[in-house]
C-alpha positions in Angstrom: -6.8 5.9 73.1 -10.2 7.2 73.5 -11.7 9.5 71.1 -12.9 12.6 72.9 -15.8 14.6 72.5 -14.4 17.2 70.3 -12.9 14.8 67.9 -16.2 12.7 68.0 -18.1 15.8 67.3 -15.8 16.4 64.2 -16.1 12.9 62.8 -19.9 13.2 63.1 -20.1 16.6 61.1 -17.9 15.1 58.4 -20.1 11.9 58.2 -23.3 14.1 58.1 -21.5 16.2 55.4 -20.5 12.9 53.2 -24.0 11.2 53.8 -25.8 14.6 52.3 -23.4 14.2 49.2 -23.9 10.7 48.8 -27.5 11.4 48.9 -27.6 13.6 46.3 -25.8 11.2 43.9 -28.6 8.5 44.6 -31.3 11.6 44.0 -29.5 12.0 40.3 -30.8 8.7 39.6 -34.1 8.4 41.5 -37.3 7.7 39.6 -35.0 7.6 36.7 -34.3 5.3 33.8 -31.5 3.1 35.1 -31.5 -0.6 34.7 -31.3 -2.4 38.3 -29.6 -5.7 38.4 -30.1 -8.8 40.8 -27.5 -10.1 43.0 -27.2 -13.4 44.2 -29.5 -12.8 47.3 -32.3 -11.6 44.6 -31.8 -8.0 46.0 -31.3 -5.3 43.8 -28.2 -3.2 42.9 -28.1 0.0 40.7 -25.8 2.5 39.3 -26.7 4.8 42.2 -25.6 2.1 44.8 -22.0 1.8 43.2 -21.7 5.7 42.5 -22.5 6.4 45.9 -20.4 4.0 47.8 -17.3 4.9 45.6 -17.7 8.5 46.7 -17.9 7.6 50.1 -15.2 5.4 50.3 -13.0 8.0 48.3 -14.1 10.7 50.9 -13.2 8.5 53.7 -9.8 7.2 52.4 -8.9 10.7 51.6 -9.6 11.9 55.2 -8.8 8.9 57.2 -6.4 7.0 55.2 -5.5 4.5 58.2 -9.0 3.5 58.8 -10.9 0.4 57.8 -14.0 0.5 55.3 -16.7 -2.2 55.0 -19.7 -1.4 52.2 -22.4 -3.6 50.9 -21.1 -3.2 47.4 -17.3 -3.2 47.5 -16.4 -5.5 50.8 -13.9 -4.7 53.0 -10.6 -2.6 52.9 -8.5 -3.2 55.9 -6.7 -0.6 57.8 -4.2 0.3 60.7 -6.4 2.5 62.9 -8.6 1.1 65.5 -11.9 2.7 63.5 -13.9 1.0 61.0 -16.3 2.7 58.9 -19.6 0.6 57.6 -21.5 1.6 54.4 -24.8 0.8 53.0 -25.0 3.3 49.9 -28.7 2.6 49.6 -30.7 0.8 52.2 -34.0 -0.1 50.8 -32.9 -0.5 47.3 -36.5 -2.2 46.5 -38.1 1.0 47.4 -35.3 3.1 45.4 -36.0 1.0 42.2 -39.8 1.3 42.4 -39.6 5.1 42.9 -40.6 5.0 46.1 -39.0 7.7 48.8 -38.2 5.3 51.7 -34.8 4.5 51.1 -31.6 5.8 52.9 -28.0 6.2 52.8 -26.4 4.6 56.0 -23.1 5.2 57.5 -21.8 3.9 60.8 -18.3 4.2 62.7 -17.0 1.5 64.9 -14.2 2.0 67.5 -12.4 -0.7 68.9 -15.4 -2.7 67.6 -18.0 -0.6 69.5 -20.5 1.6 67.2 -20.1 5.0 68.3 -21.8 7.0 65.5 -24.3 6.8 62.9 -25.9 8.7 60.3 -29.2 7.8 58.3 -29.8 10.2 55.2 -33.3 9.8 53.7 -32.8 12.1 50.4 -36.1 11.7 49.2 -37.7 12.6 52.1 -35.2 15.5 53.3 -34.7 14.0 56.4 -31.5 13.3 58.1 -31.0 11.6 61.5 -27.5 11.3 63.0 -26.1 10.5 66.5 -22.9 10.0 68.2 -22.2 8.2 71.5 -22.8 10.9 74.3 -23.6 13.6 71.9 -27.4 12.9 71.7 -29.6 12.0 68.5 -30.8 14.9 65.7 -33.3 14.8 63.5 -32.9 17.7 60.6 -30.9 19.3 63.4 -32.8 19.1 66.4 -32.9 16.7 69.4 -34.7 13.6 68.7 -36.1 11.5 71.3 -38.3 8.2 71.1 -41.9 8.0 72.1 -43.2 7.9 75.8 -45.6 4.9 74.9 -45.5 2.6 78.0 -48.3 0.2 76.8 -48.2 -2.4 74.0 -52.1 -1.7 73.5 -51.1 1.8 72.7 -48.0 0.9 70.4 -47.4 1.3 66.9 -45.4 -1.7 65.7 -43.4 -1.7 62.2 -41.7 -4.1 60.1 -40.4 -4.1 56.6 -42.5 -7.4 56.0 -44.2 -9.2 58.5 -44.8 -12.4 56.5 -40.9 -12.7 56.3 -40.8 -13.1 60.0 -42.1 -16.7 59.5 -39.4 -17.5 57.2 -36.7 -16.8 59.7 -38.3 -18.5 62.5 -40.1 -15.6 64.2 -43.5 -16.2 63.0 -45.3 -16.7 66.2 -43.5 -13.8 68.1 -44.3 -11.2 65.3 -48.1 -12.4 65.4 -48.4 -12.1 69.0 -47.0 -8.8 69.0 -49.3 -7.9 66.2 -52.2 -9.2 67.9 -51.1 -7.0 71.0 -50.4 -3.7 69.6 -52.7 -0.6 68.8 -51.5 -0.5 65.0 -49.2 -2.1 62.7 -47.8 -0.7 59.3 -44.9 -1.7 56.8 -42.9 1.4 57.0 -39.5 -0.5 56.8 -36.0 -0.8 56.0 -33.8 2.0 58.1 -37.0 4.3 57.8 -38.9 2.2 60.5 -35.9 2.2 62.8 -35.7 6.2 62.3 -39.3 6.7 63.1 -38.9 4.7 66.4 -35.8 7.0 67.3 -37.7 9.9 66.4 -40.8 9.1 68.6 -43.1 8.4 65.4 -43.4 4.7 66.1 -42.7 2.4 69.2 -41.2 -0.7 67.8 -39.6 -2.1 64.8 -39.0 -5.7 63.7 -36.3 -6.7 61.3 -36.0 -10.7 60.8 -33.1 -10.5 58.5 -30.3 -7.5 58.8 -26.7 -7.3 57.8 -24.1 -5.4 59.5 -24.3 -2.5 57.3 -28.0 -2.2 57.8 -27.6 -2.2 61.7 -24.4 -0.2 62.0 -25.7 3.6 62.4 -28.9 2.5 63.9 -27.5 1.2 67.4 -26.2 4.7 68.4 -29.0 6.5 66.8 -31.6 4.6 68.8 -29.6 4.5 72.1 -28.7 8.2 71.8 -32.6 8.8 71.2 -33.2 6.8 74.5 -34.2 3.7 72.8 -33.0 0.2 72.4 -31.4 -1.7 69.6 -31.0 -5.1 69.6 -31.2 -8.7 68.1 -34.1 -10.8 68.3 -32.5 -12.7 71.3 -32.4 -9.1 73.2 -28.4 -8.9 72.8 -27.2 -5.2 72.1 -25.3 -5.7 68.7 -24.9 -4.9 65.2 -24.1 -8.4 64.5 -27.0 -10.3 65.2 -28.4 -10.8 61.5 -31.7 -9.4 62.7 -32.9 -6.5 64.7 -35.3 -5.0 67.0 -35.6 -1.3 67.8 -38.1 -0.3 70.6 -38.5 2.8 72.5 -37.2 1.3 75.6 -40.2 1.4 78.0 -41.6 -1.3 75.5 -38.4 -3.5 75.6 -39.1 -5.9 78.1 -42.6 -6.6 76.7 -41.3 -7.1 73.5 -39.0 -9.6 74.8 -41.7 -11.5 76.7 -43.6 -11.8 73.6 -40.7 -13.0 71.6 -39.9 -15.8 74.2 -43.6 -16.9 75.0 -43.6 -15.2 78.4 -46.5 -13.1 77.8 -48.8 -16.2 76.6 
């Protein structure tokens, strides 16, 4: 059974609310004296990650006890419904640990395996970007849209770390794009994708991504008029990597990746 617009709007309102509250939890620890731990993949986890995810799981389970929940820190809890919530309590933990405000609370919702809703809360920046299928994309309550840039030589290209592209086999493509654009910056993690969705950047490259990093971004970028794909150009949150564009530059980016623009 499909989700109608009224129910989807209610789900979006609920998700925005709990994303705000989870963000407030992270702010209690931000630039504090917590001790971060290293995980097996050498990424950080903190008390803020754990408290925020536990809060999100409790709120979702209380409101929608039949829904599945997948979170970065606590894994997957199966449910009986056709909805799955996907959580990243702190995306950009490296930024968070170092007192840099470019971290985010991420929440996505799948319905029958299709991403239909996404919320990105950047609590230290007081920015909230959210979208649901057919309802538009919003940035702090106002409609958001991608840029009108239609030429690579005028584009702003972002990545969390351009050097990592080489490690994952995307070095030549990333280098070619860097040579063709107007400017490049490392305003990374979910923040970079949000900048594309809100028209403040044109392309964001991520050579390695988990599903909880991607889940809210696909509906946000598409509702803002852009694209969110993996490096092969497939529309997915399960590709293990990701590229956001303003849509107008998508074909040019794919040509650079496949070598057609050489």
